[in-house]
mmCIF file of the C-alpha atoms, coordinates in Angstrom:
data_MODEL
# 
_entry.id   MODEL 
# 
loop_
_atom_site.group_PDB 
_atom_site.id 
_atom_site.type_symbol 
_atom_site.label_atom_id 
_atom_site.label_alt_id 
_atom_site.label_comp_id 
_atom_site.label_asym_id 
_atom_site.label_entity_id 
_atom_site.label_seq_id 
_atom_site.pdbx_PDB_ins_code 
_atom_site.Cartn_x 
_atom_site.Cartn_y 
_atom_site.Cartn_z 
_atom_site.occupancy 
_atom_site.B_iso_or_equiv 
_atom_site.pdbx_formal_charge 
_atom_site.auth_seq_id 
_atom_site.auth_comp_id 
_atom_site.auth_asym_id 
_atom_site.auth_atom_id 
_atom_site.pdbx_PDB_model_num 
ATOM 1   C CA . PHE A 1 1   ? -0.314  -15.107 -8.679  1.00 0.00 ? 1   PHE A CA 1 
ATOM 2   C CA . CYS A 1 2   ? -2.057  -12.130 -7.511  1.00 0.00 ? 2   CYS A CA 1 
ATOM 3   C CA . PRO A 1 3   ? -1.331  -12.019 -3.994  1.00 0.00 ? 3   PRO A CA 1 
ATOM 4   C CA . PHE A 1 4   ? -4.942  -10.012 -3.017  1.00 0.00 ? 4   PHE A CA 1 
ATOM 5   C CA . ASP A 1 5   ? -6.908  -12.061 -5.868  1.00 0.00 ? 5   ASP A CA 1 
ATOM 6   C CA . PRO A 1 6   ? -5.906  -15.569 -6.275  1.00 0.00 ? 6   PRO A CA 1 
ATOM 7   C CA . THR A 1 7   ? -7.687  -16.154 -9.242  1.00 0.00 ? 7   THR A CA 1 
ATOM 8   C CA . ILE A 1 8   ? -5.682  -14.030 -11.122 1.00 0.00 ? 8   ILE A CA 1 
ATOM 9   C CA . VAL A 1 9   ? -2.430  -15.202 -12.721 1.00 0.00 ? 9   VAL A CA 1 
ATOM 10  C CA . THR A 1 10  ? -0.068  -13.551 -15.124 1.00 0.00 ? 10  THR A CA 1 
ATOM 11  C CA . SER A 1 11  ? 1.958   -14.954 -17.878 1.00 0.00 ? 11  SER A CA 1 
ATOM 12  C CA . ALA A 1 12  ? 4.803   -13.320 -20.349 1.00 0.00 ? 12  ALA A CA 1 
ATOM 13  C CA . SER A 1 13  ? 6.846   -14.967 -23.177 1.00 0.00 ? 13  SER A CA 1 
ATOM 14  C CA . ARG A 1 14  ? 9.820   -13.929 -25.278 1.00 0.00 ? 14  ARG A CA 1 
ATOM 15  C CA . ASP A 1 15  ? 7.704   -12.372 -28.166 1.00 0.00 ? 15  ASP A CA 1 
ATOM 16  C CA . GLY A 1 16  ? 6.594   -9.685  -25.739 1.00 0.00 ? 16  GLY A CA 1 
ATOM 17  C CA . SER A 1 17  ? 3.199   -10.617 -24.850 1.00 0.00 ? 17  SER A CA 1 
ATOM 18  C CA . VAL A 1 18  ? 1.911   -10.629 -21.606 1.00 0.00 ? 18  VAL A CA 1 
ATOM 19  C CA . LYS A 1 19  ? -1.387  -12.062 -20.404 1.00 0.00 ? 19  LYS A CA 1 
ATOM 20  C CA . VAL A 1 20  ? -3.721  -11.809 -17.572 1.00 0.00 ? 20  VAL A CA 1 
ATOM 21  C CA . TRP A 1 21  ? -5.577  -14.721 -16.670 1.00 0.00 ? 21  TRP A CA 1 
ATOM 22  C CA . ARG A 1 22  ? -8.503  -15.577 -14.498 1.00 0.00 ? 22  ARG A CA 1 
ATOM 23  C CA . LEU A 1 23  ? -9.018  -19.231 -13.315 1.00 0.00 ? 23  LEU A CA 1 
ATOM 24  C CA . VAL A 1 24  ? -12.442 -20.079 -13.342 1.00 0.00 ? 24  VAL A CA 1 
ATOM 25  C CA . GLU A 1 25  ? -13.500 -23.341 -11.155 1.00 0.00 ? 25  GLU A CA 1 
ATOM 26  C CA . ARG A 1 26  ? -16.357 -25.544 -12.613 1.00 0.00 ? 26  ARG A CA 1 
ATOM 27  C CA . SER A 1 27  ? -17.971 -28.841 -10.791 1.00 0.00 ? 27  SER A CA 1 
ATOM 28  C CA . VAL A 1 28  ? -18.216 -31.308 -13.689 1.00 0.00 ? 28  VAL A CA 1 
ATOM 29  C CA . ASP A 1 29  ? -19.363 -34.982 -12.302 1.00 0.00 ? 29  ASP A CA 1 
ATOM 30  C CA . ALA A 1 30  ? -17.989 -34.846 -8.609  1.00 0.00 ? 30  ALA A CA 1 
ATOM 31  C CA . SER A 1 31  ? -14.911 -33.317 -10.185 1.00 0.00 ? 31  SER A CA 1 
ATOM 32  C CA . ILE A 1 32  ? -13.649 -29.641 -10.525 1.00 0.00 ? 32  ILE A CA 1 
ATOM 33  C CA . GLU A 1 33  ? -12.119 -28.203 -13.752 1.00 0.00 ? 33  GLU A CA 1 
ATOM 34  C CA . VAL A 1 34  ? -10.203 -25.187 -13.649 1.00 0.00 ? 34  VAL A CA 1 
ATOM 35  C CA . GLU A 1 35  ? -10.368 -23.057 -16.798 1.00 0.00 ? 35  GLU A CA 1 
ATOM 36  C CA . MET A 1 36  ? -8.259  -20.629 -17.524 1.00 0.00 ? 36  MET A CA 1 
ATOM 37  C CA . LYS A 1 37  ? -9.796  -17.285 -19.041 1.00 0.00 ? 37  LYS A CA 1 
ATOM 38  C CA . LYS A 1 38  ? -7.736  -14.504 -20.624 1.00 0.00 ? 38  LYS A CA 1 
ATOM 39  C CA . ILE A 1 39  ? -8.875  -11.232 -19.430 1.00 0.00 ? 39  ILE A CA 1 
ATOM 40  C CA . GLY A 1 40  ? -6.146  -9.014  -20.810 1.00 0.00 ? 40  GLY A CA 1 
ATOM 41  C CA . GLU A 1 41  ? -3.230  -8.869  -22.821 1.00 0.00 ? 41  GLU A CA 1 
ATOM 42  C CA . PHE A 1 42  ? -0.511  -6.220  -23.916 1.00 0.00 ? 42  PHE A CA 1 
ATOM 43  C CA . HIS A 1 43  ? 2.998   -5.831  -24.570 1.00 0.00 ? 43  HIS A CA 1 
ATOM 44  C CA . PRO A 1 44  ? 5.914   -3.709  -23.020 1.00 0.00 ? 44  PRO A CA 1 
ATOM 45  C CA . MET A 1 45  ? 6.520   -0.038  -24.108 1.00 0.00 ? 45  MET A CA 1 
ATOM 46  C CA . GLU A 1 46  ? 10.224  -0.851  -24.768 1.00 0.00 ? 46  GLU A CA 1 
ATOM 47  C CA . LYS A 1 47  ? 10.807  -1.787  -28.607 1.00 0.00 ? 47  LYS A CA 1 
ATOM 48  C CA . LEU A 1 48  ? 13.387  -3.639  -30.222 1.00 0.00 ? 48  LEU A CA 1 
ATOM 49  C CA . PRO A 1 49  ? 15.424  -1.590  -33.200 1.00 0.00 ? 49  PRO A CA 1 
ATOM 50  C CA . ASN A 1 50  ? 12.541  -3.736  -35.693 1.00 0.00 ? 50  ASN A CA 1 
ATOM 51  C CA . GLY A 1 51  ? 9.710   -2.313  -33.902 1.00 0.00 ? 51  GLY A CA 1 
ATOM 52  C CA . LYS A 1 52  ? 9.083   -5.564  -32.026 1.00 0.00 ? 52  LYS A CA 1 
ATOM 53  C CA . PRO A 1 53  ? 8.440   -5.476  -28.483 1.00 0.00 ? 53  PRO A CA 1 
ATOM 54  C CA . GLN A 1 54  ? 11.082  -6.540  -26.136 1.00 0.00 ? 54  GLN A CA 1 
ATOM 55  C CA . SER A 1 55  ? 11.059  -10.154 -24.744 1.00 0.00 ? 55  SER A CA 1 
ATOM 56  C CA . VAL A 1 56  ? 9.285   -10.256 -21.445 1.00 0.00 ? 56  VAL A CA 1 
ATOM 57  C CA . THR A 1 57  ? 12.021  -12.230 -18.585 1.00 0.00 ? 57  THR A CA 1 
ATOM 58  C CA . SER A 1 58  ? 10.210  -11.989 -15.477 1.00 0.00 ? 58  SER A CA 1 
ATOM 59  C CA . VAL A 1 59  ? 6.834   -10.499 -14.114 1.00 0.00 ? 59  VAL A CA 1 
ATOM 60  C CA . SER A 1 60  ? 5.853   -9.968  -10.369 1.00 0.00 ? 60  SER A CA 1 
ATOM 61  C CA . PHE A 1 61  ? 2.499   -8.634  -8.733  1.00 0.00 ? 61  PHE A CA 1 
ATOM 62  C CA . ALA A 1 62  ? 3.244   -6.190  -5.913  1.00 0.00 ? 62  ALA A CA 1 
ATOM 63  C CA . PRO A 1 63  ? 1.961   -7.474  -2.504  1.00 0.00 ? 63  PRO A CA 1 
ATOM 64  C CA . ALA A 1 64  ? -0.568  -4.530  -2.259  1.00 0.00 ? 64  ALA A CA 1 
ATOM 65  C CA . SER A 1 65  ? -2.737  -2.794  -4.434  1.00 0.00 ? 65  SER A CA 1 
ATOM 66  C CA . LEU A 1 66  ? -3.124  0.852   -5.556  1.00 0.00 ? 66  LEU A CA 1 
ATOM 67  C CA . SER A 1 67  ? -6.176  2.823   -4.690  1.00 0.00 ? 67  SER A CA 1 
ATOM 68  C CA . GLY A 1 68  ? -9.370  1.700   -6.888  1.00 0.00 ? 68  GLY A CA 1 
ATOM 69  C CA . GLY A 1 69  ? -8.003  -2.087  -6.094  1.00 0.00 ? 69  GLY A CA 1 
ATOM 70  C CA . HIS A 1 70  ? -5.808  -2.175  -8.917  1.00 0.00 ? 70  HIS A CA 1 
ATOM 71  C CA . ALA A 1 71  ? -2.352  -4.246  -9.001  1.00 0.00 ? 71  ALA A CA 1 
ATOM 72  C CA . VAL A 1 72  ? 1.217   -3.387  -9.819  1.00 0.00 ? 72  VAL A CA 1 
ATOM 73  C CA . LEU A 1 73  ? 2.414   -5.653  -12.395 1.00 0.00 ? 73  LEU A CA 1 
ATOM 74  C CA . ALA A 1 74  ? 6.341   -5.473  -12.724 1.00 0.00 ? 74  ALA A CA 1 
ATOM 75  C CA . LEU A 1 75  ? 7.921   -6.395  -15.968 1.00 0.00 ? 75  LEU A CA 1 
ATOM 76  C CA . GLY A 1 76  ? 11.418  -7.260  -16.538 1.00 0.00 ? 76  GLY A CA 1 
ATOM 77  C CA . LEU A 1 77  ? 12.847  -7.023  -20.162 1.00 0.00 ? 77  LEU A CA 1 
ATOM 78  C CA . GLU A 1 78  ? 15.607  -8.897  -21.623 1.00 0.00 ? 78  GLU A CA 1 
ATOM 79  C CA . SER A 1 79  ? 16.721  -5.544  -22.309 1.00 0.00 ? 79  SER A CA 1 
ATOM 80  C CA . GLY A 1 80  ? 17.716  -4.974  -18.567 1.00 0.00 ? 80  GLY A CA 1 
ATOM 81  C CA . MET A 1 81  ? 14.504  -2.288  -18.608 1.00 0.00 ? 81  MET A CA 1 
ATOM 82  C CA . ILE A 1 82  ? 11.895  -2.668  -15.933 1.00 0.00 ? 82  ILE A CA 1 
ATOM 83  C CA . GLU A 1 83  ? 8.388   -1.343  -16.498 1.00 0.00 ? 83  GLU A CA 1 
ATOM 84  C CA . LEU A 1 84  ? 5.478   -0.869  -14.079 1.00 0.00 ? 84  LEU A CA 1 
ATOM 85  C CA . TRP A 1 85  ? 2.090   -1.472  -15.215 1.00 0.00 ? 85  TRP A CA 1 
ATOM 86  C CA . SER A 1 86  ? -1.475  -1.026  -13.218 1.00 0.00 ? 86  SER A CA 1 
ATOM 87  C CA . VAL A 1 87  ? -3.644  -4.072  -13.868 1.00 0.00 ? 87  VAL A CA 1 
ATOM 88  C CA . GLY A 1 88  ? -7.487  -3.382  -12.876 1.00 0.00 ? 88  GLY A CA 1 
ATOM 89  C CA . PHE A 1 89  ? -9.843  -6.219  -12.610 1.00 0.00 ? 89  PHE A CA 1 
ATOM 90  C CA . LEU A 1 90  ? -13.576 -6.663  -11.942 1.00 0.00 ? 90  LEU A CA 1 
ATOM 91  C CA . GLN A 1 91  ? -15.061 -9.386  -10.199 1.00 0.00 ? 91  GLN A CA 1 
ATOM 92  C CA . GLN A 1 92  ? -17.233 -10.225 -13.243 1.00 0.00 ? 92  GLN A CA 1 
ATOM 93  C CA . ASP A 1 93  ? -15.956 -13.542 -14.924 1.00 0.00 ? 93  ASP A CA 1 
ATOM 94  C CA . ASP A 1 94  ? -16.477 -12.358 -18.277 1.00 0.00 ? 94  ASP A CA 1 
ATOM 95  C CA . GLU A 1 95  ? -15.166 -8.900  -17.701 1.00 0.00 ? 95  GLU A CA 1 
ATOM 96  C CA . ALA A 1 96  ? -11.854 -7.604  -19.320 1.00 0.00 ? 96  ALA A CA 1 
ATOM 97  C CA . ALA A 1 97  ? -9.127  -6.164  -17.248 1.00 0.00 ? 97  ALA A CA 1 
ATOM 98  C CA . THR A 1 98  ? -8.224  -2.351  -17.492 1.00 0.00 ? 98  THR A CA 1 
ATOM 99  C CA . ILE A 1 99  ? -4.179  -2.088  -18.473 1.00 0.00 ? 99  ILE A CA 1 
ATOM 100 C CA . THR A 1 100 ? -2.022  0.922   -18.474 1.00 0.00 ? 100 THR A CA 1 
ATOM 101 C CA . LEU A 1 101 ? 1.411   1.543   -18.010 1.00 0.00 ? 101 LEU A CA 1 
ATOM 102 C CA . MET A 1 102 ? 2.327   3.330   -14.803 1.00 0.00 ? 102 MET A CA 1 
ATOM 103 C CA . GLN A 1 103 ? 6.395   3.722   -15.013 1.00 0.00 ? 103 GLN A CA 1 
ATOM 104 C CA . CYS A 1 104 ? 9.212   2.947   -17.532 1.00 0.00 ? 104 CYS A CA 1 
ATOM 105 C CA . LEU A 1 105 ? 12.034  2.864   -14.804 1.00 0.00 ? 105 LEU A CA 1 
ATOM 106 C CA . PRO A 1 106 ? 15.176  5.231   -15.860 1.00 0.00 ? 106 PRO A CA 1 
ATOM 107 C CA . PRO A 1 107 ? 17.556  3.252   -18.059 1.00 0.00 ? 107 PRO A CA 1 
ATOM 108 C CA . GLU A 1 108 ? 20.341  4.325   -15.945 1.00 0.00 ? 108 GLU A CA 1 
ATOM 109 C CA . GLN A 1 109 ? 18.942  2.915   -12.871 1.00 0.00 ? 109 GLN A CA 1 
ATOM 110 C CA . CYS A 1 110 ? 18.123  -0.557  -14.756 1.00 0.00 ? 110 CYS A CA 1 
ATOM 111 C CA . HIS A 1 111 ? 20.282  -3.460  -15.540 1.00 0.00 ? 111 HIS A CA 1 
ATOM 112 C CA . ILE A 1 112 ? 22.243  -3.785  -18.600 1.00 0.00 ? 112 ILE A CA 1 
ATOM 113 C CA . SER A 1 113 ? 21.364  -7.335  -19.438 1.00 0.00 ? 113 SER A CA 1 
ATOM 114 C CA . THR A 1 114 ? 18.309  -9.643  -18.947 1.00 0.00 ? 114 THR A CA 1 
ATOM 115 C CA . VAL A 1 115 ? 16.534  -9.070  -15.524 1.00 0.00 ? 115 VAL A CA 1 
ATOM 116 C CA . THR A 1 116 ? 15.874  -12.696 -14.757 1.00 0.00 ? 116 THR A CA 1 
ATOM 117 C CA . LYS A 1 117 ? 14.293  -12.378 -11.088 1.00 0.00 ? 117 LYS A CA 1 
ATOM 118 C CA . MET A 1 118 ? 11.995  -10.049 -9.737  1.00 0.00 ? 118 MET A CA 1 
ATOM 119 C CA . ALA A 1 119 ? 10.556  -10.004 -5.915  1.00 0.00 ? 119 ALA A CA 1 
ATOM 120 C CA . TRP A 1 120 ? 8.444   -7.406  -3.697  1.00 0.00 ? 120 TRP A CA 1 
ATOM 121 C CA . ARG A 1 121 ? 9.310   -6.643  -0.054  1.00 0.00 ? 121 ARG A CA 1 
ATOM 122 C CA . PRO A 1 122 ? 6.378   -8.453  1.850   1.00 0.00 ? 122 PRO A CA 1 
ATOM 123 C CA . MET A 1 123 ? 3.863   -5.900  3.339   1.00 0.00 ? 123 MET A CA 1 
ATOM 124 C CA . SER A 1 124 ? 3.059   -5.772  6.892   1.00 0.00 ? 124 SER A CA 1 
ATOM 125 C CA . THR A 1 125 ? -0.434  -6.267  7.967   1.00 0.00 ? 125 THR A CA 1 
ATOM 126 C CA . ALA A 1 126 ? -0.634  -3.647  10.187  1.00 0.00 ? 126 ALA A CA 1 
ATOM 127 C CA . ALA A 1 127 ? -3.753  -1.128  9.800   1.00 0.00 ? 127 ALA A CA 1 
ATOM 128 C CA . GLY A 1 128 ? -2.729  2.133   7.681   1.00 0.00 ? 128 GLY A CA 1 
ATOM 129 C CA . ASN A 1 129 ? -0.099  0.317   5.412   1.00 0.00 ? 129 ASN A CA 1 
ATOM 130 C CA . ASP A 1 130 ? -1.695  1.999   2.401   1.00 0.00 ? 130 ASP A CA 1 
ATOM 131 C CA . ALA A 1 131 ? 0.737   4.866   2.827   1.00 0.00 ? 131 ALA A CA 1 
ATOM 132 C CA . GLN A 1 132 ? 3.995   2.389   2.901   1.00 0.00 ? 132 GLN A CA 1 
ATOM 133 C CA . PRO A 1 133 ? 5.843   2.640   -0.489  1.00 0.00 ? 133 PRO A CA 1 
ATOM 134 C CA . LEU A 1 134 ? 6.571   -0.746  -2.256  1.00 0.00 ? 134 LEU A CA 1 
ATOM 135 C CA . TYR A 1 135 ? 10.443  -2.096  -2.715  1.00 0.00 ? 135 TYR A CA 1 
ATOM 136 C CA . LEU A 1 136 ? 11.229  -4.115  -5.703  1.00 0.00 ? 136 LEU A CA 1 
ATOM 137 C CA . ALA A 1 137 ? 14.241  -6.123  -5.890  1.00 0.00 ? 137 ALA A CA 1 
ATOM 138 C CA . THR A 1 138 ? 15.442  -7.525  -9.063  1.00 0.00 ? 138 THR A CA 1 
ATOM 139 C CA . GLY A 1 139 ? 18.113  -9.795  -10.108 1.00 0.00 ? 139 GLY A CA 1 
ATOM 140 C CA . SER A 1 140 ? 19.765  -9.924  -13.741 1.00 0.00 ? 140 SER A CA 1 
ATOM 141 C CA . SER A 1 141 ? 22.509  -11.706 -15.864 1.00 0.00 ? 141 SER A CA 1 
ATOM 142 C CA . ASP A 1 142 ? 24.744  -8.772  -15.447 1.00 0.00 ? 142 ASP A CA 1 
ATOM 143 C CA . HIS A 1 143 ? 25.142  -10.458 -12.278 1.00 0.00 ? 143 HIS A CA 1 
ATOM 144 C CA . GLY A 1 144 ? 23.776  -7.188  -10.563 1.00 0.00 ? 144 GLY A CA 1 
ATOM 145 C CA . CYS A 1 145 ? 20.771  -6.439  -7.924  1.00 0.00 ? 145 CYS A CA 1 
ATOM 146 C CA . ARG A 1 146 ? 18.614  -3.583  -7.922  1.00 0.00 ? 146 ARG A CA 1 
ATOM 147 C CA . ILE A 1 147 ? 16.168  -2.351  -5.451  1.00 0.00 ? 147 ILE A CA 1 
ATOM 148 C CA . PHE A 1 148 ? 13.445  0.295   -6.413  1.00 0.00 ? 148 PHE A CA 1 
ATOM 149 C CA . LYS A 1 149 ? 11.039  2.091   -4.145  1.00 0.00 ? 149 LYS A CA 1 
ATOM 150 C CA . VAL A 1 150 ? 7.963   2.548   -5.498  1.00 0.00 ? 150 VAL A CA 1 
ATOM 151 C CA . GLN A 1 151 ? 5.378   5.071   -4.396  1.00 0.00 ? 151 GLN A CA 1 
ATOM 152 C CA . ARG A 1 152 ? 1.607   3.957   -4.562  1.00 0.00 ? 152 ARG A CA 1 
ATOM 153 C CA . SER A 1 153 ? -0.474  7.076   -5.855  1.00 0.00 ? 153 SER A CA 1 
# 
């Protein structure tokens, strides 16, 4: 789930697809139904030797937005690589998300095996935290842990 818009959720799979969904609640006969509406889909930049996208094994939204209200979405890949994406979504239910690659983290800083866990350091709620960097911790089947400092710009 997106921490600053609880109607946004993302999913990823081993076929390399990453999907961004909006949850839409509707009242139907005294009950509430929740519909998942796909507002975006993309694949990681990292490719396999055969040209197919890398498997995405972990995803996590950062706890704070970029300027313009875009979310930061981290992808952990089966290769051990990590990609950061900007996801902009409008408040309209029928609008598609704007998704752009921010950064592929350098291979020498990433894992050598499948990324299995990702977690962002919680942000303080104090005023002026827009300048605070984001910190992403990752774990891998290589038994390693990495912590990345991500500047919001």
